[in-house]
C-alpha positions in Angstrom: 94.8 132.8 88.8 95.5 129.1 88.9 97.1 127.4 91.9 99.5 124.5 92.1 99.6 121.8 94.7 103.2 120.6 95.1 103.9 117.4 97.0 107.5 116.3 97.8 107.8 112.6 96.9 111.6 112.0 97.2 114.3 113.0 99.6 116.7 115.9 99.0 119.6 113.9 100.3 122.3 113.6 97.6 120.9 116.4 95.4 122.7 119.5 94.3 122.6 122.6 96.4 120.3 124.6 94.1 117.8 121.8 94.2 117.8 121.7 98.0 117.4 125.5 98.0 114.5 125.3 95.6 112.7 122.8 97.8 113.2 125.1 100.8 112.0 128.1 98.8 108.8 126.2 97.9 108.3 125.5 101.6 108.9 121.7 101.4 110.9 120.2 104.2 110.3 116.4 104.2 108.8 113.7 102.1 105.0 114.0 101.8 105.0 117.7 102.6 102.3 119.5 100.6 102.2 123.2 99.7 99.8 125.2 97.5 101.4 128.0 95.5 100.2 130.5 92.9 101.0 129.6 89.3 103.7 132.2 88.6 106.9 131.9 86.4 109.2 132.0 89.5 107.3 129.1 91.1 107.3 127.1 87.8 111.1 127.6 87.5 111.6 126.2 91.0 109.3 123.2 90.2 111.2 122.5 87.0 114.5 122.4 88.9 113.1 119.7 91.3 110.6 118.1 89.0 112.1 114.6 89.7 111.5 115.0 93.4 107.9 116.4 93.4 104.4 115.9 92.1 102.4 118.8 90.8 98.7 119.1 90.5 96.5 122.1 89.5 93.8 123.0 92.0 91.0 125.5 91.9 
């Protein structure tokens, strides 16, 4: 299964509560944090919610 590398680029300050919770659920705490997650629908949904705050790359 594919894996996604998610990097937080922007701060969560001033965002809505569900966006902050999505960042925390992804495991992102601060700018430039990087996590690698499995490509699943639940993860894609969280990424879509915070797409303006993160950068996503596919890794093998």
